[in-house]
N, C-alpha and C positions, 0 to 999 in steps of 0.2 A: 044798690041800683044797677041795673043791667044797661050796658052800652047799647044803643040802637045803631047797629051796623049800617042800616039804611041811611043814616044821617052823616056818616063819616065821609070826608072828602076822598076823592079817588086816590090822591097821593098817599094818604094814611092807609087806605085799604091795600094798595100795592105794596107799601113798605111792610105792613104787618104780614101779608100773604108771603112775601119774599122771605121774611125772617122765619116763618113757620116751615116753609118748604126747605130752606137752608138748614134749619135745626134737624129736621127729619133726615135729610140727606147726610149731614155730618154724622149723625148717630149711626146710620147704615155703614158709612165709610169706616168709622172707628171700630165697628164690630168686625171689620175685615183688616184691621191694622193699618189703615190709610187715612190721610187727611184730604181735604179738598185741594190744598196746594200740591200735595203729593200726586193726586190724580191728574191735575193739570200738567205737572212736570212729566209724568209718564206719557201723557198724550203727546207732549212735545218731543219725546225721544222714541216714541213707538215705531217710527219709520227709520230710525238710525241714530247713531250717537251724535251728540252735540257738546259743545263746551258749556260749562256752567254759565258763563256770561251770555251765550246765545239763548240758553234756556230761560235765564232771568229776563232778558229782553222780551222774549216771546210771551212770557207770563206776566210781563209788566210789573216786576218786583225788583228790589235791589239785589245786587250780587250776594250780600250777606244773608238776606232772607232765603235766597235760593240755595246757598251753601248749607243752611240748616235743614232745608227740605231734602236736599240730596243726601245729607248725612243720615237722616231718618230712613230714606228709601234704601240706602246702602246697608244700614244696620238690620233692616227688615228683610234683606235679600232680594229686593225688587229692582235694584240698580247697582252698577259697579262704576268705579272711577278708575281711570288709567291715565298715565301721562301721554299727552299728545306727541306722537313721534315727530311731527312737523315743528313743534314748539314745546320744549320741555317745561316751560313755565305754565303751560295750560293743561287743565285736566279735561278729559273727554268722559262724558257720562253715557253709559249704555244701559238699556233696559235688559234685565235678565229674563230667562224663560218664565220663572214664577211671576215676575213683574208683568210680562205679556199676558199670562193667564189671568192674573188679577185684573189688569186693565180691561181686557175683553169682557170678563165677567161683570165688572162694575158698569161698563157701557151698556151691556145687555140688560142688567138690572135696572139701570136708569131708564131705559126705554120701555121695559115691560112691567116693572114693579108697580104696585098700587100706591103711587105717590099721591100727595094731596090733590094733584090736578085730576086724578081719576074721578073725582066727584063732579067735575065739569062736564056738561053734556057734550061738548065738542072740544076736546083737548087740542086738536089740530088747529082750530081757529084761535084758541087762546094763545098757542105757541106762535102762530103767525102774527097776531097782534102784538105780542111781547117783542118779537124780533123787529117789527116795524117801529115800536116805541123806542127800543134801544138804538136802532140805526138813526132815527130822527134826533135823538138826544146827543149822538156823537158828532153830528154835523157842525 
């Protein structure tokens, strides 16, 4: 029996669409040696070094989660960690040149690639509506 998508509640449609888009994007990132968490962390340090704690707060994850993400970025050569000269207990995370190149490439790919939203007749309107939905849910 085939599910009739027309009968699905809006929430189920949104949830399913989000999972499908996320899976496609995660696959693309994996092919480039990156995770979604890693991309978000690179975004956070793209304009300059920050402490792991600052990055974790900006990404809304725990320090431990960010530590694992930064370790992966460091092993992959996309970021480096150094001791903060102002406080030797703190590590500063800096994006590397290869990290910058990958970050810029992924942002461009996200904007131009034929993602599942490309089948939408007006992707800009969809994006605007999604932004409006997320903002209203955060209030």
